[in-house]
N, C-alpha and C positions, 0 to 999 in steps of 0.2 A: 277319172278325168284325164284326158289326153291333151298334152300341150304340143301343138304342131308348129307354133311359131313363137320364138322367144322374144325377138325384137318387134315390138308393136308400135313404138313411138308414142303410145298413149300417155306416157309419163313425162314427155319432154317439156310440158308446161308446168311441172312442179306439183302435179296432182296424181293421185292413184285411186283405183277403185277397191273398195272392200268386197268381201264375199257376196254380199247381197246387192252389189251394184252402186252403193253410195260412193260418191267422189269426195275425197278429202285431200288436204295439202299433205305433202310428204313430210312436213314438219309437225304434223298433228301427233299428239301423245300416243294415239293408237298405233301409228306407224313406228314410233320409237319402241313401243312394247314389242311389236312384231319383229322389228329388226334385232332387238336384243335377244329375243327367244331364238331367232335364226342364228345369231352369232354364237349363242350358247350351244346349240346343236352342232355347229361347225367345230367348235373347240372340243366338244366331246368326241367328234370324229377324229380330231388330232390325238386325243387320249387313246382312242381305240387302236391307233397305229402302234402304240407302245405297250398295250395291254397283252399280257401273256396268260392270263387266267380266263378260261373260256366261260366260266359262270359269271364273272364280272363283265366280260365283253357282252354276253347275252343280255345282262341287265342294263348295261349302258345303251345298247341298241334299243331296248324297250323304252328307256328314258327318251331317246331321240324320237321314237314314235309318239310318246306322250307329249313331247314338246310340239310336235306337228299338230296334235289334237288341240293343244293349248293355243297355238296360232290360229287354228280354225275357230275356237271359242272366242278369241279376241276379235278376229276379223268379222265374225257374224254378230258381234255385240250381244252375245247371249247373257241372260241374267242367270242367277244361281239355280233357278228352278229348271232351266233347260241346259244345264252345263254338260259339256262333253267330258269335262274333268270329273271323275267320280271318286268316291271314298276309297275304292279298292286301289286306285293309283297311289293315293296318299298312304294307305295301309301297307302297301308293298314297300314303299320307302322306309316306313317305320320299322318293318320287319328286318330289312337289310341293315339299317342303322344298328338295331339291337344285336343282330348276329355279328356284325363286324366289330362292334364295341365290346363284346364279351371279354375278350382277352387283352384288351389294350390297357396300358397303365393309366391311372387317373391323371388328369391334367394338373400340373402344379404351377405351370407358367404358360404364357402365350407361346404358341409355336409359330415360327417364321416359315413362310412358304419355301420349301426346298425339297431335296430328295433327288430322285432320278427324273428322267424326262416324263415318265408317267405321272408320278406324284406331283411334280411341279406344275404340269399342265392341269391336273385336277384342281390345284389351287387357283389357276387362272379361270377355270370353269366355275369355281365357287364364287369368285369375285364378280364374274359376269352374271351369275345367277342372282347375286345380291343387287346388282344394278337393274336387272330385269324386274326383280321384285319391287324395287323402289318405284320404277315407272308404272308397274301394274297397280301399286297402291295409289298412285296419283290418278290413274285411269278409273279405278273403281272406288274412289274416295267416298262416294255416296252409298256404297254397298259392300263395306269391308267385313262386317262380322260373318264369319264362316265362308268367306269368298274362296271357292275351290282353287282358283288359279294362284292367289296369294299364298294359300296354305301349301299347295304343291311346291311352289318355288321356294318357300321358306324351308320346307323339309328337304328339298333337293340340295340346298346349300349345305345343310347339316350332313347329308349323305356323302357329298363330295369331300368334305373335310374329314369325316371318319374313314372313308375309303382311302384317302391319301395316307392317313396314319396307319391303317391296317396294312396297306401295301408296303410301307416303309418297314414296319415291324416284321412282316413276313420275309422281307428281303434283307434283313439286318442293316437297314439304312438308319443311322441315328437321326433323331429329330433335332432340329436346330431351334433352340428356345431363345426367347427374348432375353437380352442381358441388360440390366439396368445400369 
């Protein structure tokens, strides 16, 4: 798809069109979901500016592409049977989580978001992922069991948390734990 004109003025009246041409208010839950997925991809872009590990950068770029697919899934109002989001995308996250978690110390206390620019921004991305997940649960509340978008976002927040811990450990950055 080639975009030749960015400013169309079509949305000036508070409505926007979905992928299949349906017009909805910009306050519709589907637009909230799309905006939060877009925001998530943007903050992952910020994380990439601080990432020095090419394998991690490559995987984060893959996640950004997956998020674009998720946006397509949402904007086309696809059901689970026609999902752009597939089990391999979720399995890839599971594999990365397991790999990164192998040498991390067990959690004994809650960890406060901190670290360097990379790990702190991963925590921001994790929080945005959770918000996107909550909106997606609201959007798909009639089709939640095994919903691929909800499953992907749930797993993605876990990945971002574990990646932050992994990065901090690799760079000898102490974790800041919650103090009662």
